[in-house]
C-alpha positions as CSV (number, residue, x, y, z in Angstrom):
1,M,-167.1,-96.1,119.8
2,Y,-164.4,-98.2,119.5
3,R,-162.0,-95.9,120.9
4,D,-164.7,-94.4,123.5
5,W,-164.6,-98.4,124.3
6,R,-160.9,-99.1,124.2
7,N,-160.8,-96.3,126.8
8,R,-163.7,-97.5,128.7
9,Y,-162.0,-100.6,129.5
10,R,-158.2,-99.3,129.6
11,F,-157.2,-101.7,126.8
12,N,-155.3,-98.2,125.0
13,D,-151.4,-97.3,124.0
14,P,-150.0,-95.1,121.7
15,Q,-149.8,-96.5,118.6
16,S,-153.7,-97.5,118.6
17,T,-154.6,-93.9,119.3
18,D,-152.4,-93.1,116.5
19,T,-154.0,-95.4,114.2
20,L,-157.4,-94.7,115.2
21,L,-157.2,-91.2,114.6
22,N,-155.8,-91.6,111.4
23,I,-158.6,-93.3,110.4
24,L,-161.8,-91.0,111.5
25,Q,-159.0,-88.5,109.8
26,G,-158.9,-90.6,106.3
27,L,-162.5,-90.7,106.2
28,H,-163.5,-87.0,108.2
29,N,-161.4,-85.9,104.6
30,D,-162.8,-88.9,102.5
31,R,-159.2,-88.6,100.7
32,V,-157.5,-91.5,98.8
33,T,-154.4,-91.4,99.5
34,L,-152.1,-92.2,96.8
35,A,-147.9,-92.5,97.5
36,F,-146.0,-92.7,94.5
37,V,-142.5,-94.6,95.8
38,A,-139.5,-95.6,94.3
39,E,-135.4,-95.7,93.8
40,F,-133.5,-92.4,93.1
41,S,-133.2,-91.2,89.6
42,R,-137.1,-93.1,88.3
43,G,-138.1,-89.8,87.5
44,K,-140.8,-90.2,89.7
45,T,-140.9,-85.9,91.2
46,E,-141.6,-85.0,86.8
47,L,-144.3,-87.8,87.3
48,I,-145.9,-85.8,89.5
49,N,-145.2,-82.8,88.1
50,S,-146.8,-84.2,84.2
51,L,-149.1,-85.3,86.0
52,F,-150.4,-82.4,87.9
53,F,-148.4,-79.8,87.7
54,A,-148.0,-79.4,83.8
55,E,-151.1,-76.8,83.4
56,T,-149.0,-74.6,84.9
57,G,-146.4,-74.9,82.2
58,V,-143.6,-75.0,83.9
59,R,-141.6,-77.6,85.9
60,L,-143.2,-76.6,89.6
61,L,-141.4,-79.8,92.2
62,P,-137.6,-79.6,90.6
63,S,-136.7,-82.2,89.6
64,S,-133.4,-82.3,87.6
65,P,-131.5,-85.9,87.3
66,G,-130.0,-87.9,90.7
67,R,-131.8,-86.8,93.8
68,T,-134.2,-84.0,94.5
69,T,-137.4,-85.2,96.4
70,M,-135.8,-84.3,100.3
71,S,-138.7,-85.2,102.5
72,P,-141.8,-86.5,102.4
73,T,-144.2,-84.6,100.5
74,E,-148.2,-84.4,100.2
75,L,-149.8,-83.6,97.6
76,F,-154.3,-82.4,98.4
77,W,-156.6,-80.0,97.9
78,D,-157.3,-78.0,100.8
79,E,-161.5,-76.3,100.2
80,K,-160.8,-74.0,103.4
81,G,-156.9,-73.1,104.0
82,G,-156.8,-72.2,100.5
83,S,-153.9,-73.1,98.0
84,Y,-150.0,-72.9,99.9
85,I,-146.9,-75.2,100.6
86,R,-146.7,-76.4,105.1
87,L,-143.5,-77.3,105.8
88,L,-142.5,-78.3,108.6
89,N,-138.4,-78.0,109.8
90,I,-136.2,-81.4,110.4
91,E,-135.7,-80.5,114.3
92,S,-138.5,-81.4,114.9
93,R,-137.1,-84.4,114.9
94,L,-135.7,-83.8,118.3
95,E,-138.6,-84.1,119.7
96,D,-141.0,-86.7,121.0
97,I,-144.4,-85.6,118.8
98,S,-145.4,-88.0,116.4
99,L,-146.3,-86.0,112.8
100,M,-150.0,-86.7,113.1
101,D,-150.1,-84.3,116.1
102,Y,-147.9,-81.6,114.5
103,K,-151.1,-81.9,111.7
104,R,-152.7,-81.0,114.5
105,N,-150.9,-77.6,115.1
106,P,-150.5,-76.0,112.0
107,D,-148.6,-73.0,114.3
108,R,-145.3,-75.3,114.1
109,W,-145.1,-75.2,110.4
110,T,-144.4,-72.8,108.0
111,Q,-146.2,-71.4,105.5
112,I,-145.8,-70.7,102.5
113,D,-149.4,-69.0,100.1
114,L,-149.6,-70.1,96.7
115,N,-150.5,-67.5,93.8
116,C,-152.1,-70.0,91.2
117,D,-152.0,-66.5,88.8
118,S,-148.1,-66.4,88.6
119,P,-145.9,-69.7,87.6
120,T,-143.0,-67.9,88.7
121,Q,-144.3,-67.4,91.9
122,M,-145.2,-70.9,92.5
123,Q,-141.6,-72.6,91.0
124,E,-139.5,-70.1,93.5
125,A,-141.9,-71.3,96.7
126,F,-141.4,-74.4,95.0
127,R,-138.0,-74.3,95.2
128,E,-137.8,-74.4,98.7
129,L,-138.5,-78.5,99.1
130,I,-135.1,-79.3,98.0
131,A,-133.5,-76.5,100.4
132,T,-130.5,-77.5,102.6
133,K,-128.4,-76.5,105.2
134,K,-125.0,-77.4,107.2
135,V,-124.7,-78.7,110.4
136,S,-122.3,-80.2,112.5
137,K,-121.5,-83.8,112.6
138,D,-123.8,-84.5,115.5
139,M,-125.4,-82.7,115.0
140,A,-127.0,-84.8,111.9
141,D,-126.2,-87.6,114.1
142,K,-128.8,-86.6,116.0
143,L,-131.2,-85.8,114.0
144,G,-130.5,-89.7,111.9
145,L,-129.4,-88.5,109.2
146,W,-125.6,-89.3,108.9
147,N,-124.7,-92.7,108.3
148,E,-121.2,-93.5,108.8
149,R,-120.6,-96.5,106.5
150,E,-121.9,-94.7,103.8
151,A,-119.9,-91.6,104.2
152,A,-116.9,-93.8,104.6
153,E,-118.0,-95.6,101.3
154,Q,-117.7,-91.8,99.9
155,G,-114.8,-90.8,101.2
156,I,-116.3,-88.6,103.9
157,I,-114.1,-89.3,107.1
158,N,-114.5,-86.6,110.2
159,P,-116.1,-84.2,107.9
160,E,-116.6,-80.4,109.9
161,S,-120.4,-80.1,108.5
162,V,-123.0,-82.3,107.1
163,E,-125.9,-81.2,105.0
164,V,-129.2,-82.0,105.3
165,P,-132.4,-81.1,104.1
166,C,-134.4,-77.9,105.7
167,W,-137.8,-79.8,106.0
168,R,-138.3,-83.1,107.7
169,H,-142.2,-82.7,105.9
170,A,-143.7,-80.6,103.3
171,M,-148.0,-80.6,102.6
172,I,-148.8,-79.5,99.5
173,S,-152.6,-77.9,98.8
174,F,-153.1,-77.3,94.7
175,P,-156.1,-76.3,93.4
176,H,-155.6,-79.4,90.7
177,P,-159.1,-81.7,89.5
178,L,-158.3,-85.2,90.3
179,L,-156.8,-83.5,94.0
180,K,-160.6,-82.1,94.1
181,E,-161.9,-85.5,94.1
182,G,-160.6,-86.6,96.9
183,L,-157.3,-88.2,95.7
184,C,-154.3,-87.5,97.7
185,I,-151.0,-87.3,97.2
186,L,-147.9,-88.8,99.0
187,D,-145.0,-88.0,97.4
188,T,-141.9,-90.5,98.6
189,P,-137.6,-90.2,99.4
190,G,-135.6,-92.5,98.1
191,L,-134.9,-95.9,99.3
192,N,-132.4,-94.6,101.9
193,A,-134.0,-91.4,103.2
194,L,-137.8,-94.4,104.0
195,G,-135.0,-95.3,106.2
196,T,-134.3,-92.6,108.3
197,E,-138.3,-91.6,108.4
198,P,-139.8,-94.2,110.6
199,E,-143.1,-92.6,110.4
200,L,-142.7,-93.3,106.9
201,T,-142.9,-96.4,106.5
202,L,-144.3,-97.8,109.7
203,S,-148.0,-95.0,109.3
204,M,-147.5,-93.1,106.5
205,L,-146.7,-96.0,103.3
206,P,-149.5,-98.8,105.3
207,S,-151.6,-96.4,105.3
208,A,-152.0,-94.9,101.7
209,Q,-155.0,-96.9,100.3
210,A,-153.1,-97.2,96.9
211,I,-148.9,-97.0,96.1
212,V,-147.5,-96.6,92.3
213,F,-143.8,-97.9,92.3
214,V,-141.9,-96.4,89.7
215,L,-139.3,-98.1,87.0
216,A,-137.0,-96.6,84.6
217,A,-137.9,-99.1,81.5
218,D,-134.5,-98.9,80.5
219,T,-132.9,-101.1,83.4
220,G,-136.2,-102.3,84.2
221,V,-136.5,-104.4,88.0
222,T,-133.2,-103.5,89.8
223,K,-131.5,-105.8,92.6
224,S,-132.5,-102.1,94.6
225,D,-136.3,-102.2,93.1
226,L,-136.9,-105.5,94.7
227,E,-135.2,-104.9,98.1
228,M,-138.0,-101.5,97.8
229,W,-140.7,-103.7,96.5
230,K,-140.4,-106.4,99.1
231,S,-139.5,-104.8,102.6
232,H,-141.8,-101.5,101.6
233,V,-144.3,-102.1,99.4
234,C,-145.0,-105.6,100.1
235,G,-144.2,-105.3,103.1
236,S,-146.7,-102.3,104.1
237,R,-149.1,-104.1,101.9
238,G,-149.4,-107.7,103.4
239,N,-151.2,-109.6,101.1
240,R,-153.4,-106.5,99.6
241,R,-152.8,-106.3,95.6
242,Q,-156.0,-103.6,95.3
243,G,-154.6,-99.9,93.9
244,L,-151.4,-101.3,93.4
245,A,-149.9,-100.7,90.2
246,V,-146.2,-99.7,88.2
247,V,-145.6,-97.7,86.7
248,M,-142.7,-97.9,83.4
249,N,-141.1,-94.6,83.2
250,K,-138.6,-93.2,80.4
251,I,-140.3,-95.5,77.5
252,D,-138.3,-92.8,74.9
253,S,-135.2,-93.8,76.6
254,M,-136.2,-97.1,73.7
255,W,-137.6,-95.0,71.7
256,D,-135.7,-96.4,68.3
257,D,-136.6,-95.2,64.8
258,L,-133.9,-99.0,63.8
259,A,-136.1,-101.0,65.0
260,G,-139.1,-98.9,64.0
261,E,-142.7,-99.3,66.0
262,T,-143.1,-102.9,65.2
263,G,-139.6,-103.4,68.2
264,Y,-140.5,-101.0,69.9
265,E,-143.6,-101.7,71.0
266,A,-142.6,-105.7,71.2
267,A,-139.4,-104.2,73.7
268,I,-141.7,-102.6,75.6
269,Q,-144.9,-105.9,76.1
270,K,-140.9,-107.5,77.3
271,Q,-140.0,-105.0,80.1
272,I,-144.3,-105.6,81.1
273,E,-144.0,-109.4,80.9
274,T,-140.8,-109.3,82.9
275,S,-141.6,-106.3,85.3
276,A,-144.9,-108.1,86.2
277,M,-143.7,-112.6,86.3
278,I,-140.2,-110.7,89.2
279,L,-143.1,-108.4,91.0
280,N,-146.2,-111.1,91.0
281,L,-148.4,-108.2,89.3
282,E,-150.8,-108.7,86.9
283,K,-150.1,-107.1,83.4
284,E,-152.8,-104.5,83.6
285,V,-151.6,-103.0,86.4
286,I,-148.6,-102.0,85.0
287,F,-148.0,-98.7,83.0
288,P,-145.5,-97.7,79.9
289,V,-145.1,-94.0,80.5
290,S,-143.1,-91.4,79.2
291,A,-143.2,-88.6,81.8
292,K,-140.5,-85.9,80.5
293,Q,-142.0,-86.6,76.8
294,A,-145.8,-85.9,78.7
295,L,-144.8,-83.3,80.2
296,L,-143.2,-81.3,77.6
297,A,-146.3,-81.5,75.3
298,K,-148.7,-80.1,78.0
299,V,-146.5,-77.4,78.0
300,K,-147.4,-77.5,74.2
301,G,-150.6,-78.9,72.9
302,D,-148.9,-81.4,71.7
303,E,-151.5,-84.2,71.0
304,A,-150.2,-86.6,69.2
305,L,-147.0,-85.9,71.9
306,L,-148.8,-86.5,73.9
307,E,-150.6,-89.4,73.3
308,K,-147.0,-91.1,72.9
309,S,-146.3,-91.2,76.0
310,R,-148.9,-92.8,77.0
311,L,-149.8,-90.6,80.5
312,R,-153.6,-90.8,79.1
313,Q,-153.5,-94.6,80.4
314,L,-152.2,-93.5,83.8
315,E,-154.2,-90.4,84.7
316,N,-157.3,-93.1,83.4
317,Y,-156.5,-95.9,85.6
318,L,-156.2,-92.2,88.3
319,S,-159.5,-90.9,87.4
320,E,-161.6,-94.4,87.3
321,D,-160.2,-97.4,88.7
322,I,-158.3,-95.6,92.3
323,L,-161.3,-92.9,92.7
324,N,-164.3,-95.1,91.4
325,Q,-163.3,-97.7,93.7
326,R,-162.8,-95.3,96.9
327,R,-165.6,-96.3,99.3
328,D,-164.2,-99.9,98.6
329,I,-160.8,-98.8,99.4
330,L,-161.6,-96.7,102.9
331,K,-163.7,-99.8,104.3
332,G,-161.1,-102.2,103.1
333,V,-158.7,-99.7,104.9
334,V,-161.3,-100.0,107.7
335,D,-161.7,-103.4,107.2
336,K,-157.9,-104.5,108.1
337,E,-156.4,-101.9,111.1
338,I,-160.1,-101.8,112.7
339,G,-159.5,-105.6,113.0
340,F,-156.3,-105.7,113.4
341,L,-157.4,-104.0,116.6
342,I,-160.1,-105.7,117.1
343,S,-159.2,-109.1,116.6
344,E,-156.5,-107.9,119.4
345,S,-159.5,-106.8,121.5
346,V,-161.2,-110.1,122.1
347,K,-157.7,-112.4,123.2
348,L,-157.3,-109.5,125.5
349,M,-161.2,-110.1,127.2
350,E,-160.9,-113.3,126.7
351,A,-157.5,-113.9,128.5
352,K,-159.1,-111.4,131.5
353,I,-162.1,-113.7,131.0
354,N,-160.6,-117.4,131.3
355,H,-158.2,-115.4,134.6
356,A,-161.8,-114.1,135.9
357,Q,-162.8,-117.5,135.0
358,K,-160.3,-119.9,137.0
359,Q,-160.2,-117.1,139.9
360,L,-163.9,-117.3,140.4
361,E,-163.2,-120.9,140.5
362,E,-160.9,-121.0,143.2
363,F,-164.0,-118.8,145.4
364,K,-165.8,-120.9,144.5
365,Q,-164.4,-123.9,146.1
366,V,-163.2,-122.1,149.4
367,D,-166.6,-120.9,149.9
368,F,-167.2,-124.2,150.1
369,E,-164.5,-125.0,152.1
370,N,-165.9,-122.4,154.4
371,Q,-169.4,-124.2,154.1
372,E,-168.4,-127.0,155.4
373,L,-165.9,-125.7,157.5
374,T,-168.6,-123.5,159.4
375,G,-171.4,-126.3,160.3
376,K,-168.3,-128.6,161.9
377,L,-167.5,-125.4,164.1
378,M,-171.4,-124.4,164.0
379,A,-172.1,-128.1,165.7
380,E,-169.0,-128.3,167.5
381,T,-170.0,-124.5,169.4
382,R,-173.6,-126.1,169.5
383,D,-172.2,-129.3,171.7
384,R,-170.0,-127.3,174.1
385,Q,-172.9,-124.7,174.7
386,N,-175.8,-127.7,175.7
387,A,-172.2,-129.5,177.5
388,I,-172.1,-125.7,179.5
389,W,-175.9,-126.0,179.8
390,R,-176.6,-129.1,181.2
391,I,-173.1,-128.1,183.9
392,S,-174.4,-125.6,185.0
393,K,-178.1,-126.8,186.0
394,T,-175.8,-129.0,188.3
395,F,-173.5,-126.1,190.0
396,R,-174.7,-124.8,192.8
397,P,-172.4,-122.1,194.4
398,A,-171.8,-120.9,198.4
399,G,-172.8,-118.4,199.8
400,K,-176.0,-115.7,200.0
401,C,-179.1,-116.1,197.9
402,L,-179.2,-112.4,195.5
403,P,-183.3,-112.2,195.3
404,C,-184.0,-112.4,199.8
405,R,-180.0,-112.5,201.1
406,R,-180.7,-115.0,203.1
407,K,-178.1,-118.1,203.5
408,C,-179.5,-121.2,201.9
């Protein structure tokens, strides 16, 4: 109804239309989008593997030391479409078409169907997510994937070709129980890659109902982590803290037999308290985890190792706190987005009403002045008319009288 109202009174603009379409699609899908955000090498991809793909018995999302996630990836369950991977080519950056419009046109995507009974086939399909190719420097610059300063720091000057991702965006439909319940995962690239995909920071992250920020337990909150937290996480959510959590990954790097269980637990708690203070967050939503050991434990069926990895606490948070609060979270997002647009509309309407009232007052003033002027003109006209009649009565022209044709 609000969208129709904006159309009727010509208050529409492309950004507001995209916002409303995003809200409508979110309500239609009845999904809660959970974005995983992290700097490079924080184990974010391994964390997603341990949460959603461990039951396959293999590491589906490619995960190795260094940068792995090359493009933003959405993970959800599409009951009608089944299991698949859809990939949007990197050249789509050159077109003036929004990602939302691309999503409404499946023909623009490269689709790879997934055989959930064949881990090997799925693993091979998932490798496409990190596929790269060589392009000219000029093309890389047009695609927004060439940074002169960073290249100079790495000793790269005027290269003949530049390695870029093959894909701009990926969508994965997978039948995990949490995804079937309505959870949608947004896996984002690292800090630099976030900056090269405007829609990710301007539209997708702000529209996510919940965010999991991943840190490394052995380093805590680094300078680059804090920059990313302030710029991309807090910047996209304002003062909202609902649905915001931190995963302190790689706690297995702190396992130390010499310190003992007490010393290890004290070190974990200290890191939690320090991180909570720096990020201005409640300690209850900071989860120490070892994604690597959790994945290994699930594949091997090692309950003791799974318990030690502490993944269960995070899974409980996702299934109970996030999914159970789905309605409240979605309502909060709609209130925020619609509230902003309505406030903007109210201001525009008030400005139009004030302008119309000023014009009306001017018209009334002109009308009043015209009434006075008209009255004076009418009085003068009547006086002149009376004078003319008086003069005409005394006026007798010489000549024959018209009725009798005789001289009078």
